[in-house]
C-alpha positions in Angstrom: 34.7 4.5 -127.8 33.4 1.5 -125.8 30.2 0.6 -123.8 28.9 -1.1 -120.7 25.9 -3.2 -120.8 24.3 -4.3 -117.3 21.8 -7.2 -117.3 19.2 -6.7 -114.6 17.6 -10.2 -114.4 14.4 -9.2 -112.7 10.9 -8.7 -113.9 7.5 -8.3 -112.3 6.2 -11.2 -114.4 7.4 -13.2 -117.4 6.0 -12.2 -120.7 4.6 -15.2 -122.7 7.2 -14.8 -125.5 10.3 -13.9 -123.6 13.4 -16.2 -123.4 15.8 -13.8 -121.8 17.3 -14.7 -118.5 14.9 -13.2 -115.9 13.0 -14.0 -112.6 11.1 -12.2 -109.9 12.9 -9.7 -107.9 15.0 -11.3 -105.2 18.3 -11.0 -103.3 18.5 -7.4 -104.6 21.1 -6.1 -102.2 23.5 -9.0 -102.8 23.0 -8.7 -106.6 24.0 -5.1 -106.5 27.0 -5.9 -104.4 28.0 -8.6 -106.8 27.5 -6.3 -109.7 29.9 -3.7 -108.2 32.5 -6.4 -107.5 32.3 -7.6 -111.0 32.7 -4.1 -112.4 35.8 -3.4 -110.5 37.4 -6.8 -111.2 36.8 -6.6 -115.0 36.8 -3.0 -115.9 40.4 -3.3 -117.2 39.2 -5.6 -120.0 38.1 -2.3 -121.8 40.8 0.2 -122.4 38.9 2.6 -124.6 36.8 5.4 -123.1 33.4 4.4 -122.1 30.8 6.4 -124.1 27.6 4.5 -123.8 26.0 2.6 -120.8 22.8 0.5 -121.2 20.8 -1.1 -118.4 18.8 -3.8 -119.8 17.0 -7.0 -118.7 14.7 -8.1 -117.5 13.3 -4.9 -116.3 15.7 -2.4 -114.7 12.9 -0.3 -113.5 12.1 -3.2 -111.0 15.0 -2.1 -108.9 14.7 0.2 -106.0 15.8 3.9 -106.5 18.6 3.2 -104.0 19.9 0.3 -106.1 19.8 2.4 -109.3 21.7 5.2 -107.8 24.3 2.8 -106.4 24.9 1.4 -109.9 25.5 4.8 -111.5 27.7 5.8 -108.5 30.3 3.0 -109.2 30.0 3.2 -113.0 32.4 5.5 -114.9 29.5 7.7 -116.1 31.3 11.0 -116.4 32.3 10.7 -120.0 29.3 8.7 -121.2 27.3 10.4 -123.8 24.3 8.0 -124.0 23.0 6.4 -120.8 20.0 4.2 -121.5 17.6 2.4 -119.2 14.8 -0.1 -120.1 11.6 0.4 -118.4 7.9 -0.8 -118.7 5.0 1.5 -119.0 3.5 0.4 -115.7 6.7 1.5 -113.9 6.7 4.9 -115.7 4.7 6.9 -113.1 5.1 10.7 -112.9 7.1 10.3 -109.6 9.5 7.8 -111.1 10.1 9.9 -114.4 10.8 13.0 -112.3 13.1 11.1 -109.9 14.9 9.5 -113.0 15.5 13.0 -114.5 16.6 14.6 -111.2 18.7 11.9 -109.5 20.2 9.8 -112.3 22.5 10.6 -115.3 20.0 8.7 -117.7 19.3 10.6 -120.9 17.7 7.8 -122.9 14.7 5.5 -122.1 13.9 2.4 -124.0 10.3 1.4 -123.1 8.7 -1.9 -124.1 5.2 -1.1 -125.6 4.9 -4.1 -127.9 1.3 -3.3 -129.0 -1.3 -0.6 -128.7 -4.1 -3.1 -128.7 -5.2 -4.2 -125.1 -6.4 -7.6 -126.4 -3.0 -8.4 -127.9 -1.2 -7.1 -124.8 -3.2 -9.5 -122.5 -2.5 -12.5 -124.8 1.2 -12.1 -124.5 1.3 -11.4 -120.7 2.0 -7.6 -120.8 0.9 -5.8 -117.5 0.2 -2.4 -119.0 -2.6 -1.0 -121.2 -2.4 1.1 -124.4 -3.5 4.1 -122.4 -0.7 3.7 -119.9 1.8 3.4 -122.7 0.6 6.7 -124.2 0.7 8.4 -120.7 4.1 7.2 -119.9 5.6 8.0 -123.4 4.1 11.5 -123.2 5.6 12.2 -119.8 9.0 10.8 -120.8 9.1 13.2 -123.8 7.8 16.1 -121.8 10.6 15.5 -119.3 13.3 15.7 -122.1 14.3 12.2 -122.4 15.6 10.6 -125.7 12.8 8.0 -126.1 12.9 4.7 -128.0 9.7 2.6 -128.1 9.5 -1.2 -128.9 6.8 -2.9 -130.8 6.2 -6.5 -132.0 4.3 -7.6 -135.1 3.2 -11.0 -135.9 1.3 -11.3 -132.4 -1.5 -13.8 -131.8 -4.8 -12.4 -133.1 -3.0 -9.4 -134.6 -4.3 -8.4 -138.0 -2.8 -6.1 -140.6 -5.2 -3.5 -139.5 -4.5 -3.8 -135.8 -0.8 -3.7 -136.6 -1.3 -0.5 -138.7 -3.3 1.1 -135.8 -0.5 0.3 -133.2 2.1 1.5 -135.5 0.4 4.9 -136.3 -0.6 5.4 -132.6 3.2 5.0 -131.7 4.4 7.2 -134.6 1.9 9.9 -133.6 3.7 10.2 -130.2 6.8 11.2 -132.2 9.5 9.1 -130.2 13.1 9.7 -131.2 13.6 5.9 -132.0 11.6 2.9 -132.8 12.5 -0.7 -132.6 10.1 -3.3 -134.2 10.5 -7.1 -134.1 8.9 -10.0 -135.7 7.5 -12.2 -132.9 9.7 -15.3 -132.4 8.5 -18.5 -130.9 11.4 -19.5 -128.7 11.8 -22.9 -127.1 10.7 -23.1 -123.5 8.5 -19.9 -123.5 4.9 -20.0 -122.6 3.8 -18.7 -126.0 5.6 -21.6 -127.7 3.6 -24.0 -125.4 0.5 -22.2 -126.4 1.3 -22.7 -130.1 2.0 -26.4 -129.5 -1.4 -26.9 -127.9 -3.1 -25.0 -130.7 -4.1 -22.0 -128.4 -2.3 -19.5 -130.7 -0.9 -19.7 -134.3 2.0 -18.3 -136.0 1.5 -15.7 -138.8 2.3 -16.8 -142.4 5.4 -15.5 -144.1 3.1 -13.5 -146.5 1.5 -11.7 -143.6 4.8 -11.0 -141.8 6.2 -9.6 -145.1 3.1 -7.4 -145.5 3.4 -6.2 -141.9 7.1 -5.4 -142.4 6.6 -3.5 -145.6 3.9 -1.5 -143.8 6.2 -0.7 -141.0 8.9 0.5 -143.4 6.5 2.6 -145.4 5.0 4.2 -142.3 8.3 4.9 -140.7 9.6 6.6 -143.7 6.4 8.6 -144.0 6.8 9.9 -140.6 10.4 10.8 -141.0 12.3 7.9 -139.6 15.5 6.5 -141.1 15.7 2.7 -141.4 19.2 2.0 -140.3 19.1 -1.6 -139.0 16.8 -4.6 -139.7 14.6 -3.8 -136.7 15.5 -0.2 -135.9 14.4 3.3 -137.1 15.4 6.6 -135.8 15.0 10.4 -136.3 18.1 12.1 -137.6 20.8 12.2 -134.9 19.0 9.6 -132.7 20.5 6.2 -133.7 21.1 3.9 -130.8 24.8 4.4 -130.2 25.0 1.6 -127.7 23.2 -1.0 -129.9 25.2 0.1 -132.9 28.3 -1.0 -131.1 27.1 -4.6 -131.4 26.9 -4.3 -135.1 30.2 -2.5 -135.8 32.4 -4.4 -133.6 32.8 -1.8 -130.9 34.1 -3.2 -127.6 31.6 -3.4 -124.7 31.7 -4.9 -121.2 28.7 -6.9 -120.1 28.0 -7.3 -116.4 25.4 -9.4 -114.5 24.2 -13.0 -115.1 23.3 -13.5 -118.7 25.4 -10.6 -120.0 27.8 -10.9 -122.9 31.1 -8.9 -123.6 33.4 -8.2 -126.5 36.8 -6.5 -125.9 37.5 -6.1 -129.7 39.1 -9.5 -129.9 37.7 -11.9 -127.3 34.0 -12.7 -126.5 32.9 -13.5 -123.0 29.6 -14.4 -121.3 28.2 -14.7 -117.8 26.0 -17.8 -117.3 22.4 -17.1 -116.6 22.5 -18.2 -112.9 21.7 -15.6 -110.2 22.6 -17.9 -107.3 26.0 -18.8 -108.6 26.6 -15.2 -109.5 25.9 -14.1 -105.9 27.8 -17.0 -104.3 30.9 -15.9 -106.2 30.2 -12.3 -105.4 30.4 -11.5 -109.1 34.1 -12.3 -109.3 35.5 -15.1 -111.6 32.0 -15.8 -113.0 32.8 -14.9 -116.7 33.3 -17.6 -119.2 35.6 -16.9 -122.2 34.4 -18.0 -125.7 37.5 -18.9 -127.7 36.9 -18.1 -131.4 39.0 -19.1 -134.3 39.5 -16.9 -137.5 36.5 -18.6 -139.2 34.2 -17.9 -136.2 35.4 -14.4 -136.0 34.6 -13.8 -139.6 31.1 -15.3 -139.2 30.4 -12.8 -136.4 31.6 -10.1 -138.7 29.2 -11.2 -141.4 26.2 -11.5 -139.1 26.7 -8.1 -137.4 27.8 -6.1 -140.6 25.0 -7.3 -142.9 22.3 -6.1 -140.4 22.7 -2.5 -141.2 22.3 0.1 -143.9 26.0 0.6 -144.0 26.6 -3.0 -144.9 30.0 -4.8 -144.8 33.3 -2.9 -145.1 35.4 -5.1 -147.7 38.6 -3.2 -146.8 38.1 -3.9 -143.1 37.3 -7.6 -143.8 40.5 -8.0 -145.8 42.6 -6.3 -143.2 41.1 -8.5 -140.4 40.7 -11.8 -142.2 42.7 -11.8 -145.3 42.2 -11.3 -149.1 40.7 -14.6 -149.6 37.6 -13.8 -147.4 37.1 -10.6 -149.4 37.3 -12.4 -152.6 34.7 -15.0 -151.2 32.3 -12.3 -150.2 32.5 -10.5 -153.6 31.9 -13.9 -155.5 29.0 -14.9 -153.2 27.4 -11.6 -153.5 27.4 -11.6 -157.4 24.1 -13.5 -157.8 22.4 -11.3 -155.2 23.7 -8.1 -156.9 22.3 -9.3 -160.2 19.0 -9.9 -158.7 18.8 -6.4 -157.0 18.7 -8.1 -153.4 22.3 -6.6 -152.6 24.0 -3.4 -153.3 27.7 -2.7 -153.7 30.0 0.3 -153.9 33.8 0.4 -154.0 34.3 -0.6 -150.4 31.0 -1.8 -149.0 28.4 -4.4 -149.8 25.1 -4.8 -148.1 21.5 -6.2 -148.3 18.8 -4.0 -149.9 16.5 -2.8 -147.1 13.4 -4.3 -148.3 15.1 -7.7 -148.3 16.2 -7.4 -144.6 13.3 -9.5 -143.3 14.8 -12.5 -145.0 18.4 -11.5 -144.3 19.2 -14.6 -142.2 18.8 -16.9 -145.2 21.0 -14.5 -147.3 23.6 -14.4 -144.7 23.9 -18.2 -144.7 25.5 -18.1 -148.0 28.4 -15.9 -146.7 28.9 -18.0 -143.6 31.9 -20.4 -143.5 31.6 -23.7 -141.8 
């Protein structure tokens, strides 16, 4: 199987924490035309059947209905099993949801809620309220969509109690999937500027760990499987598209700012809408040449994010026996400390250590 990711680089406004390539809606018709051109000029890069399609951003629900229909008309959606669109609660009106159900092949919606506390939402520049999020989620579920909701912990002024309240309010809605991320202060964002001027502060590692543990406990209590560092799902509702990023499945990325992987070669589109439209979406992609070491490092970073861990047999097949031996030797100390697990063919990080997985993965990276 393979997937298609389309980056829609438009938002109503920029959230304070966001460092994704995005801007106010502009040149929509030219963008859609360029997107279609890019698809037809690059679709041969992926030879496997397309099983997942994901419209992300940005905020795809910024687009007009005509633009969304046009995208689905030129994509090969007939064999796709999971078709996801990202939306924000303020866009999820009853009319939009009914239209999405009736006139598009979308069967999965990923909605950015981030918090169920209106004060916290205001600080990070979100445009919706907690009430709007509840109403939107309820309407989407009532219309039969597979629903994934996003939350962020470690927000400015967020406490353990307010995080628990947000988490419980979301879990009570009973979405099919939940993605929860620790707030990151990225360079160039408004939130980082606020931190540098003392207007907000970062939560301590101790508080972040407590919030993460609370998340894991609550999600398990409500019947969700913790299958990746930041992702939880009810049985049968793992994100098939996002899982492709972690298990080396090929995917084609379209639009400025998108990345691609055909199973061997990684490519990316620069984040520049003007240049993308100027070349009409053709010849815009940049190839990222990777040597064997870089390919192996990608394998480490993606595999150790999940509950399935790293396939040692596959590692040996792809990169050679010496890489397998290196992994097994490096894992020894973590196994003895109960930080990692191992069976005959797989090795992985124990779930309650996923929050600090970056530092663990560093030991397995080759320079």
